MARDOFI-70802 format. One record per atom (N, C-alpha, C): y, x, z; residue number from 0. Coordinates in steps of 0.05 Angstrom, whole numbers, plus 5000, padded with zeros to 4 digits. Layout:
# MARDOFI-70802
[[Y, X, Z], NUM]
...
***
This chain:
# MARDOFI-70802
[[5426, 5329, 4568], 0]
[[5409, 5306, 4574], 0]
[[5417, 5295, 4601], 0]
[[5419, 5268, 4603], 1]
[[5426, 5255, 4628], 1]
[[5403, 5256, 4647], 1]
[[5408, 5263, 4672], 2]
[[5387, 5265, 4693], 2]
[[5385, 5238, 4708], 2]
[[5362, 5226, 4708], 3]
[[5358, 5201, 4722], 3]
[[5350, 5206, 4751], 3]
[[5365, 5196, 4770], 4]
[[5360, 5201, 4798], 4]
[[5336, 5184, 4808], 4]
[[5319, 5195, 4825], 5]
[[5296, 5180, 4835], 5]
[[5304, 5154, 4849], 5]
[[5327, 5154, 4863], 6]
[[5335, 5129, 4877], 6]
[[5339, 5107, 4857], 6]
[[5353, 5113, 4835], 7]
[[5358, 5092, 4815], 7]
[[5333, 5083, 4802], 7]
[[5314, 5102, 4799], 8]
[[5288, 5094, 4788], 8]
[[5274, 5075, 4807], 8]
[[5275, 5080, 4832], 9]
[[5262, 5063, 4852], 9]
[[5274, 5035, 4852], 9]
[[5301, 5034, 4851], 10]
[[5314, 5008, 4850], 10]
[[5307, 4992, 4825], 10]
[[5307, 5006, 4802], 11]
[[5300, 4993, 4777], 11]
[[5272, 4982, 4778], 11]
[[5254, 4999, 4789], 12]
[[5226, 4990, 4790], 12]
[[5223, 4966, 4808], 12]
[[5237, 4965, 4831], 13]
[[5235, 4943, 4849], 13]
[[5246, 4917, 4836], 13]
[[5268, 4920, 4820], 14]
[[5279, 4897, 4806], 14]
[[5260, 4886, 4787], 14]
[[5247, 4903, 4772], 15]
[[5226, 4894, 4753], 15]
[[5204, 4880, 4767], 15]
[[5195, 4891, 4790], 16]
[[5173, 4879, 4805], 16]
[[5181, 4852, 4815], 16]
[[5206, 4850, 4825], 17]
[[5215, 4825, 4836], 17]
[[5215, 4804, 4814], 17]
[[5223, 4812, 4790], 18]
[[5222, 4793, 4767], 18]
[[5194, 4784, 4760], 18]
[[5175, 4803, 4763], 19]
[[5148, 4797, 4756], 19]
[[5135, 4777, 4775], 19]
[[5143, 4779, 4801], 20]
[[5128, 4763, 4820], 20]
[[5144, 4738, 4829], 20]
[[5169, 4735, 4819], 21]
[[5184, 4712, 4827], 21]
[[5172, 4687, 4815], 21]
[[5173, 4665, 4830], 22]
[[5161, 4640, 4820], 22]
[[5179, 4617, 4829], 22]
[[5181, 4597, 4812], 23]
[[5197, 4574, 4818], 23]
[[5182, 4555, 4836], 23]
[[5198, 4540, 4851], 24]
[[5186, 4520, 4869], 24]
[[5175, 4497, 4852], 24]
[[5151, 4489, 4857], 25]
[[5139, 4468, 4841], 25]
[[5147, 4441, 4852], 25]
[[5152, 4422, 4833], 26]
[[5159, 4396, 4841], 26]
[[5134, 4379, 4841], 26]
[[5130, 4363, 4862], 27]
[[5106, 4346, 4863], 27]
[[5107, 4325, 4842], 27]
[[5084, 4317, 4833], 28]
[[5082, 4296, 4813], 28]
[[5085, 4269, 4827], 28]
[[5104, 4254, 4819], 29]
[[5109, 4228, 4831], 29]
[[5094, 4206, 4816], 29]
[[5080, 4190, 4832], 30]
[[5065, 4168, 4820], 30]
[[5080, 4142, 4827], 30]
[[5090, 4127, 4807], 31]
[[5106, 4103, 4813], 31]
[[5090, 4082, 4828], 31]
[[5105, 4068, 4846], 32]
[[5092, 4046, 4860], 32]
[[5086, 4023, 4841], 32]
[[5066, 4008, 4847], 33]
[[5059, 3985, 4830], 33]
[[5037, 3969, 4842], 33]
[[5030, 3947, 4829], 34]
[[5009, 3930, 4839], 34]
[[4982, 3942, 4829], 34]
[[4961, 3928, 4834], 35]
[[4935, 3938, 4827], 35]
[[4926, 3930, 4799], 35]
[[4944, 3919, 4783], 36]
[[4936, 3910, 4757], 36]
[[4928, 3933, 4739], 36]
[[4909, 3929, 4721], 37]
[[4898, 3950, 4704], 37]
[[4919, 3962, 4686], 37]
[[4938, 3946, 4676], 38]
[[4959, 3956, 4658], 38]
[[4976, 3976, 4673], 38]
[[4984, 3970, 4698], 39]
[[5000, 3989, 4713], 39]
[[4985, 4014, 4719], 39]
[[4959, 4011, 4726], 40]
[[4942, 4034, 4732], 40]
[[4939, 4052, 4708], 40]
[[4935, 4040, 4685], 41]
[[4931, 4055, 4660], 41]
[[4957, 4070, 4653], 41]
[[4980, 4056, 4656], 42]
[[5006, 4069, 4650], 42]
[[5011, 4093, 4669], 42]
[[5004, 4089, 4695], 43]
[[5008, 4110, 4714], 43]
[[4990, 4134, 4708], 43]
[[4965, 4128, 4700], 44]
[[4946, 4149, 4693], 44]
[[4956, 4164, 4668], 44]
[[4966, 4151, 4648], 45]
[[4976, 4164, 4624], 45]
[[5000, 4182, 4630], 45]
[[5018, 4172, 4648], 46]
[[5041, 4188, 4655], 46]
[[5033, 4213, 4671], 46]
[[5013, 4209, 4688], 47]
[[5003, 4232, 4704], 47]
[[4991, 4253, 4686], 47]
[[4975, 4245, 4667], 48]
[[4962, 4264, 4648], 48]
[[4984, 4278, 4632], 48]
[[5004, 4263, 4623], 49]
[[5025, 4275, 4607], 49]
[[5040, 4296, 4623], 49]
[[5046, 4290, 4648], 50]
[[5061, 4309, 4664], 50]
[[5043, 4334, 4670], 50]
[[5018, 4330, 4674], 51]
[[5000, 4352, 4678], 51]
[[4998, 4370, 4653], 51]
[[4997, 4358, 4630], 52]
[[4997, 4373, 4605], 52]
[[5023, 4389, 4602], 52]
[[5045, 4377, 4609], 53]
[[5071, 4391, 4607], 53]
[[5072, 4414, 4627], 53]
[[5060, 4410, 4651], 54]
[[5059, 4431, 4671], 54]
[[5042, 4454, 4662], 54]
[[5020, 4448, 4648], 55]
[[5002, 4469, 4637], 55]
[[5017, 4486, 4616], 55]
[[5031, 4473, 4599], 56]
[[5047, 4487, 4578], 56]
[[5068, 4505, 4592], 56]
[[5081, 4494, 4612], 57]
[[5101, 4509, 4627], 57]
[[5089, 4534, 4640], 57]
[[5066, 4531, 4653], 58]
[[5053, 4553, 4667], 58]
[[5043, 4574, 4647], 58]
[[5033, 4565, 4624], 59]
[[5024, 4584, 4604], 59]
[[5047, 4601, 4594], 59]
[[5071, 4589, 4591], 60]
[[5094, 4603, 4583], 60]
[[5103, 4624, 4604], 60]
[[5101, 4616, 4630], 61]
[[5107, 4634, 4651], 61]
[[5088, 4658, 4651], 61]
[[5062, 4653, 4646], 62]
[[5042, 4674, 4645], 62]
[[5049, 4694, 4622], 62]
[[5056, 4683, 4599], 63]
[[5063, 4701, 4576], 63]
[[5088, 4718, 4583], 63]
[[5107, 4706, 4597], 64]
[[5131, 4721, 4606], 64]
[[5124, 4743, 4625], 64]
[[5107, 4737, 4645], 65]
[[5098, 4757, 4664], 65]
[[5083, 4780, 4651], 65]
[[5066, 4773, 4632], 66]
[[5051, 4794, 4618], 66]
[[5070, 4812, 4602], 66]
[[5090, 4801, 4590], 67]
[[5110, 4817, 4575], 67]
[[5125, 4835, 4595], 67]
[[5133, 4824, 4618], 68]
[[5147, 4840, 4638], 68]
[[5130, 4862, 4649], 68]
[[5104, 4857, 4653], 69]
[[5086, 4878, 4662], 69]
[[5084, 4901, 4643], 69]
[[5083, 4894, 4617], 70]
[[5082, 4915, 4596], 70]
[[5108, 4931, 4597], 70]
[[5131, 4918, 4599], 71]
[[5156, 4932, 4600], 71]
[[5158, 4949, 4625], 71]
[[5148, 4939, 4647], 72]
[[5148, 4953, 4673], 72]
[[5132, 4979, 4671], 72]
[[5108, 4977, 4659], 73]
[[5091, 5001, 4656], 73]
[[5104, 5021, 4637], 73]
[[5116, 5011, 4615], 74]
[[5129, 5029, 4596], 74]
[[5153, 5043, 4609], 74]
[[5168, 5028, 4625], 75]
[[5191, 5039, 4639], 75]
[[5182, 5062, 4657], 75]
[[5162, 5058, 4674], 76]
[[5153, 5079, 4692], 76]
[[5142, 5103, 4677], 76]
[[5128, 5098, 4655], 77]
[[5117, 5120, 4640], 77]
[[5139, 5137, 4628], 77]
[[5160, 5124, 4618], 78]
[[5183, 5139, 4607], 78]
[[5199, 5153, 4629], 78]
[[5202, 5139, 4652], 79]
[[5217, 5151, 4674], 79]
[[5204, 5176, 4685], 79]
[[5177, 5177, 4684], 80]
[[5163, 5200, 4695], 80]
[[5170, 5226, 4681], 80]
[[5180, 5224, 4656], 81]
[[5187, 5248, 4641], 81]
[[5212, 5262, 4653], 81]
[[5227, 5247, 4669], 82]
[[5252, 5258, 4681], 82]
[[5248, 5268, 4709], 82]
[[5223, 5265, 4719], 83]
[[5218, 5271, 4747], 83]
[[5201, 5296, 4750], 83]
[[5207, 5313, 4770], 84]
[[5189, 5335, 4776], 84]
[[5166, 5324, 4793], 84]
[[5148, 5341, 4801], 85]
[[5124, 5333, 4815], 85]
[[5131, 5320, 4842], 85]
[[5150, 5332, 4857], 86]
[[5157, 5322, 4883], 86]
[[5171, 5295, 4881], 86]
[[5188, 5292, 4861], 87]
[[5202, 5266, 4857], 87]
[[5183, 5244, 4850], 87]
[[5164, 5251, 4833], 88]
[[5144, 5231, 4825], 88]
[[5127, 5223, 4849], 88]
[[5120, 5242, 4865], 89]
[[5104, 5236, 4889], 89]
[[5120, 5218, 4908], 89]
[[5146, 5223, 4912], 90]
[[5162, 5206, 4930], 90]
[[5164, 5178, 4919], 90]
[[5166, 5174, 4893], 91]
[[5167, 5148, 4882], 91]
[[5140, 5134, 4884], 91]
[[5118, 5149, 4880], 92]
[[5091, 5137, 4881], 92]
[[5085, 5129, 4910], 92]
[[5097, 5142, 4930], 93]
[[5091, 5136, 4958], 93]
[[5104, 5109, 4966], 93]
[[5119, 5096, 4948], 94]
[[5127, 5069, 4954], 94]
[[5103, 5050, 4954], 94]
[[5081, 5059, 4941], 95]
[[5057, 5043, 4940], 95]
[[5037, 5051, 4962], 95]
[[5034, 5077, 4967], 96]
[[5015, 5087, 4986], 96]
[[5029, 5099, 5010], 96]
[[5017, 5094, 5034], 97]
[[5028, 5106, 5058], 97]
[[5005, 5116, 5075], 97]
[[5008, 5140, 5086], 98]
[[4989, 5152, 5104], 98]
[[5002, 5157, 5131], 98]
[[4987, 5150, 5153], 99]
[[4997, 5155, 5180], 99]
[[4975, 5167, 5196], 99]
[[4983, 5183, 5216], 100]
[[4964, 5195, 5235], 100]
[[4972, 5187, 5263], 100]
[[4954, 5175, 5278], 101]
[[4959, 5166, 5305], 101]
[[4940, 5180, 5324], 101]
[[4950, 5186, 5348], 102]
[[4934, 5197, 5370], 102]
[[4935, 5178, 5393], 102]
[[4912, 5167, 5400], 103]
[[4910, 5146, 5421], 103]
[[4930, 5123, 5415], 103]
[[4932, 5115, 5390], 104]
[[4949, 5093, 5383], 104]
[[4978, 5099, 5378], 104]
[[4987, 5123, 5383], 105]
[[5015, 5130, 5379], 105]
[[5018, 5147, 5354], 105]
[[5036, 5139, 5336], 106]
[[5040, 5154, 5312], 106]
[[5051, 5182, 5318], 106]
[[5039, 5202, 5306], 107]
[[5048, 5230, 5311], 107]
[[5074, 5236, 5296], 107]
[[5093, 5249, 5309], 108]
[[5118, 5257, 5296], 108]
[[5120, 5287, 5297], 108]
[[5134, 5298, 5277], 109]
[[5136, 5327, 5273], 109]
[[5147, 5340, 5298], 109]
[[5133, 5362, 5307], 110]
[[5142, 5377, 5329], 110]
[[5136, 5366, 5356], 110]
[[5122, 5343, 5357], 111]
[[5116, 5330, 5382], 111]
[[5095, 5345, 5398], 111]
[[5100, 5350, 5423], 112]
[[5079, 5362, 5441], 112]
[[5061, 5340, 5451], 112]
[[5035, 5342, 5446], 113]
[[5016, 5321, 5453], 113]
[[5000, 5330, 5478], 113]
[[5006, 5316, 5500], 114]
[[4991, 5321, 5525], 114]
[[4980, 5294, 5534], 114]
[[4954, 5293, 5538], 115]
[[4941, 5268, 5545], 115]
[[4926, 5270, 5571], 115]
[[4923, 5247, 5585], 116]
[[4906, 5247, 5609], 116]
[[4877, 5250, 5600], 116]
[[4858, 5248, 5618], 117]
[[4830, 5251, 5611], 117]
[[4822, 5231, 5590], 117]
[[4801, 5238, 5574], 118]
[[4793, 5223, 5551], 118]
[[4786, 5194, 5556], 118]
[[4777, 5181, 5535], 119]
[[4772, 5192, 5508], 119]
[[4798, 5196, 5492], 119]
[[4796, 5212, 5471], 120]
[[4818, 5217, 5453], 120]
[[4810, 5206, 5426], 120]
[[4828, 5190, 5414], 121]
[[4823, 5178, 5388], 121]
[[4844, 5188, 5368], 121]
[[4834, 5201, 5347], 122]
[[4851, 5211, 5325], 122]
[[4845, 5193, 5301], 122]
[[4866, 5180, 5290], 123]
[[4861, 5162, 5268], 123]
[[4880, 5168, 5245], 123]
[[4869, 5171, 5221], 124]
[[4885, 5174, 5197], 124]
[[4882, 5148, 5180], 124]
[[4904, 5135, 5174], 125]
[[4904, 5109, 5160], 125]
[[4917, 5112, 5133], 125]
[[4903, 5101, 5113], 126]
[[4914, 5100, 5086], 126]
[[4919, 5070, 5080], 126]
[[4944, 5064, 5073], 127]
[[4952, 5036, 5068], 127]
[[4964, 5033, 5041], 127]
[[4955, 5012, 5027], 128]
[[4967, 5005, 5001], 128]
[[4989, 4984, 5006], 128]
[[5014, 4992, 5001], 129]
[[5036, 4975, 5007], 129]
[[5042, 4955, 4985], 129]
[[5037, 4962, 4960], 130]
[[5043, 4945, 4938], 130]
[[5018, 4940, 4921], 130]
[[5013, 4914, 4915], 131]
[[4990, 4907, 4899], 131]
[[4996, 4907, 4869], 131]
[[5003, 4930, 4859], 132]
[[5010, 4933, 4831], 132]
[[4996, 4957, 4819], 132]
[[4993, 4956, 4793], 133]
[[4981, 4979, 4779], 133]
[[5003, 4998, 4770], 133]
[[4999, 5024, 4775], 134]
[[5018, 5044, 4767], 134]
[[5004, 5061, 4745], 134]
[[5020, 5074, 4728], 135]
[[5008, 5094, 4710], 135]
[[4992, 5115, 4725], 135]
[[4972, 5125, 4712], 136]
[[4953, 5143, 4725], 136]
[[4966, 5167, 4739], 136]
[[4987, 5178, 4726], 137]
[[5000, 5202, 4738], 137]
[[5014, 5195, 4764], 137]
[[5023, 5170, 4767], 138]
[[5035, 5161, 4792], 138]
[[5014, 5157, 4813], 138]
[[4991, 5145, 4805], 139]
[[4970, 5140, 4824], 139]
[[4960, 5166, 4835], 139]
[[4957, 5186, 4818], 140]
[[4947, 5212, 4827], 140]
[[4967, 5226, 4846], 140]
[[4993, 5222, 4840], 141]
[[5014, 5234, 4857], 141]
[[5016, 5220, 4884], 141]
[[5010, 5194, 4885], 142]
[[5015, 5179, 4909], 142]
[[4992, 5177, 4928], 142]
[[4968, 5186, 4920], 143]
[[4944, 5183, 4937], 143]
[[4930, 5210, 4940], 143]
[[4914, 5212, 4961], 144]
[[4899, 5237, 4966], 144]
[[4877, 5241, 4945], 144]
[[4871, 5266, 4940], 145]
[[4848, 5273, 4924], 145]
[[4823, 5271, 4941], 145]
[[4804, 5254, 4933], 146]
[[4780, 5251, 4949], 146]
[[4785, 5234, 4974], 146]
[[4768, 5236, 4993], 147]
[[4770, 5221, 5018], 147]
[[4786, 5235, 5039], 147]
[[4796, 5219, 5058], 148]
[[4812, 5230, 5080], 148]
[[4797, 5252, 5095], 148]
[[4771, 5247, 5100], 149]
[[4756, 5266, 5117], 149]
[[4753, 5294, 5104], 149]
[[4760, 5296, 5078], 150]
[[4759, 5322, 5065], 150]
[[4785, 5337, 5071], 150]
[[4804, 5325, 5083], 151]
[[4831, 5337, 5087], 151]
[[4837, 5341, 5117], 151]
[[4818, 5336, 5134], 152]
[[4823, 5339, 5163], 152]
[[4799, 5352, 5176], 152]
[[4805, 5371, 5194], 153]
[[4783, 5384, 5209], 153]
[[4793, 5390, 5237], 153]
[[4775, 5398, 5255], 154]
[[4781, 5401, 5283], 154]
[[4770, 5428, 5293], 154]
[[4785, 5441, 5311], 155]
[[4777, 5466, 5323], 155]
[[4772, 5462, 5353], 155]
[[4758, 5480, 5364], 156]
[[4749, 5479, 5392], 156]
[[4725, 5461, 5396], 156]
[[4726, 5437, 5384], 157]
[[4704, 5418, 5389], 157]
[[4702, 5398, 5366], 157]
[[4678, 5390, 5360], 158]
[[4673, 5370, 5339], 158]
[[4676, 5342, 5350], 158]
[[4684, 5322, 5334], 159]
[[4685, 5295, 5344], 159]
[[4658, 5285, 5352], 159]
[[4657, 5269, 5373], 160]
[[4632, 5257, 5382], 160]
[[4624, 5234, 5363], 160]
[[4643, 5219, 5353], 161]
[[4638, 5198, 5334], 161]
[[4659, 5198, 5312], 161]
[[4652, 5188, 5289], 162]
[[4671, 5184, 5267], 162]
[[4665, 5157, 5254], 162]
[[4684, 5140, 5254], 163]
[[4681, 5113, 5243], 163]
[[4700, 5109, 5220], 163]
[[4693, 5093, 5201], 164]
[[4710, 5086, 5178], 164]
[[4713, 5056, 5176], 164]
[[4737, 5046, 5176], 165]
[[4742, 5018, 5170], 165]
[[4755, 5016, 5142], 165]
[[4743, 4999, 5126], 166]
[[4752, 4998, 5098], 166]
[[4758, 4970, 5090], 166]
[[4783, 4963, 5089], 167]
[[4791, 4936, 5080], 167]
[[4802, 4936, 5052], 167]
[[4812, 4914, 5043], 168]
[[4823, 4912, 5016], 168]
[[4847, 4930, 5012], 168]
[[4864, 4931, 5032], 169]
[[4889, 4946, 5029], 169]
[[4891, 4970, 5048], 169]
[[4875, 4970, 5069], 170]
[[4877, 4991, 5090], 170]
[[4850, 5004, 5095], 170]
[[4851, 5031, 5095], 171]
[[4827, 5046, 5102], 171]
[[4834, 5065, 5125], 171]
[[4817, 5067, 5145], 172]
[[4822, 5085, 5167], 172]
[[4798, 5101, 5174], 172]
[[4803, 5127, 5180], 173]
[[4782, 5145, 5190], 173]
[[4789, 5151, 5220], 173]
[[4770, 5144, 5237], 174]
[[4774, 5145, 5266], 174]
[[4755, 5166, 5279], 174]
[[4767, 5186, 5292], 175]
[[4752, 5207, 5304], 175]
[[4755, 5205, 5335], 175]
[[4733, 5205, 5349], 176]
[[4735, 5202, 5378], 176]
[[4724, 5226, 5392], 176]
[[4738, 5236, 5413], 177]
[[4731, 5259, 5428], 177]
[[4731, 5252, 5458], 177]
[[4717, 5268, 5474], 178]
[[4718, 5267, 5503], 178]
[[4709, 5240, 5514], 178]
[[4692, 5226, 5499], 179]
[[4682, 5201, 5509], 179]
[[4658, 5207, 5528], 179]
[[4643, 5227, 5521], 180]
[[4620, 5235, 5538], 180]
[[4624, 5262, 5551], 180]
[[4637, 5280, 5537], 181]
[[4641, 5307, 5548], 181]
[[4670, 5313, 5554], 181]
[[4677, 5327, 5576], 182]
[[4705, 5334, 5582], 182]
[[4717, 5350, 5560], 182]
[[4743, 5347, 5556], 183]
[[4758, 5362, 5535], 183]
[[4783, 5374, 5547], 183]
[[4787, 5400, 5542], 184]
[[4811, 5413, 5552], 184]
[[4832, 5417, 5531], 184]
[[4823, 5422, 5506], 185]
[[4842, 5428, 5485], 185]
[[4830, 5420, 5458], 185]
[[4847, 5412, 5440], 186]
[[4838, 5404, 5413], 186]
[[4860, 5410, 5393], 186]
[[4852, 5423, 5371], 187]
[[4870, 5429, 5349], 187]
[[4862, 5414, 5324], 187]
[[4880, 5398, 5314], 188]
[[4876, 5383, 5289], 188]
[[4887, 5400, 5266], 188]
[[4870, 5405, 5246], 189]
[[4880, 5420, 5223], 189]
[[4881, 5402, 5198], 189]
[[4904, 5401, 5185], 190]
[[4908, 5384, 5161], 190]
[[4911, 5401, 5136], 190]
[[4900, 5391, 5114], 191]
[[4903, 5405, 5089], 191]
[[4933, 5403, 5080], 191]
[[4941, 5420, 5062], 192]
[[4968, 5418, 5052], 192]
[[4974, 5391, 5039], 192]
[[4954, 5380, 5026], 193]
[[4958, 5355, 5012], 193]
[[4962, 5332, 5033], 193]
[[4945, 5330, 5053], 194]
[[4949, 5309, 5073], 194]
[[4974, 5314, 5089], 194]
[[4981, 5339, 5095], 195]
[[5005, 5345, 5109], 195]
[[5029, 5334, 5094], 195]
[[5029, 5338, 5068], 196]
[[5051, 5327, 5051], 196]
[[5053, 5297, 5052], 196]
[[5030, 5284, 5050], 197]
[[5031, 5254, 5050], 197]
[[5039, 5243, 5077], 197]
[[5034, 5258, 5098], 198]
[[5043, 5249, 5125], 198]
[[5072, 5256, 5130], 198]
[[5084, 5272, 5113], 199]
[[5111, 5280, 5117], 199]
[[5115, 5301, 5139], 199]
[[5095, 5317, 5143], 200]
[[5096, 5338, 5164], 200]
[[5101, 5365, 5152], 200]
[[5111, 5384, 5168], 201]
[[5116, 5411, 5159], 201]
[[5093, 5430, 5166], 201]
[[5080, 5425, 5188], 202]
[[5059, 5443, 5197], 202]
[[5031, 5431, 5191], 202]
[[5012, 5450, 5189], 203]
[[4984, 5442, 5184], 203]
[[4968, 5437, 5210], 203]
[[4978, 5446, 5233], 204]
[[4963, 5443, 5258], 204]
[[4978, 5426, 5278], 204]
[[4962, 5410, 5293], 205]
[[4972, 5394, 5315], 205]
[[4955, 5401, 5339], 205]
[[4969, 5410, 5360], 206]
[[4955, 5418, 5385], 206]
[[4955, 5395, 5405], 206]
[[4932, 5389, 5416], 207]
[[4929, 5369, 5437], 207]
[[4918, 5382, 5462], 207]
[[4932, 5379, 5484], 208]
[[4922, 5390, 5509], 208]
[[4918, 5367, 5529], 208]
[[4901, 5372, 5548], 209]
[[4895, 5351, 5569], 209]
[[4909, 5358, 5595], 209]
[[4919, 5338, 5609], 210]
[[4932, 5342, 5634], 210]
[[4912, 5353, 5654], 210]
[[4921, 5371, 5672], 211]
[[4903, 5383, 5692], 211]
[[4910, 5372, 5719], 211]
***
């Protein structure tokens, strides 16, 4: 059996998506110059209506084409998933979903030592939908966290003083604030295995220390 590489699947999926969302430049409807006579006005009106009707037929045909491409796209992904293991499927699904963790506005990178001046300290986990498309259910499950973000993150030494959630159409963020009212010497962020994987990190713990 031939093995389909995830990279080729990604490229193929992007090509299909590009075909689905491509649109032709619309030409403006030209209204001929003329005098104010009723015959000219009526002729112009009839021509305008005719062109609008032709445009409606053209757009309806484009809609049918897009619907057919969407069906083919979904069928392609469903068939492609049979050739992928769990990790490969997750990597492909993450083309749609992205998770980031920032500490005081700076994105955390693997192995980074985090030392901050006096508070406050803001820890933010952001979930972003990169593509506005529907994926087969197995891809959606592989590309997004189970449950809410706050079920996958906890803190040692001290609890957050505040926790805020911003929820937009495409972006959701969980914001935890420390040391706004009380001094903080040390903070350990603990991530679930699932969130750790979506963030692309190897370790479950992030140590934050304060400058003395």
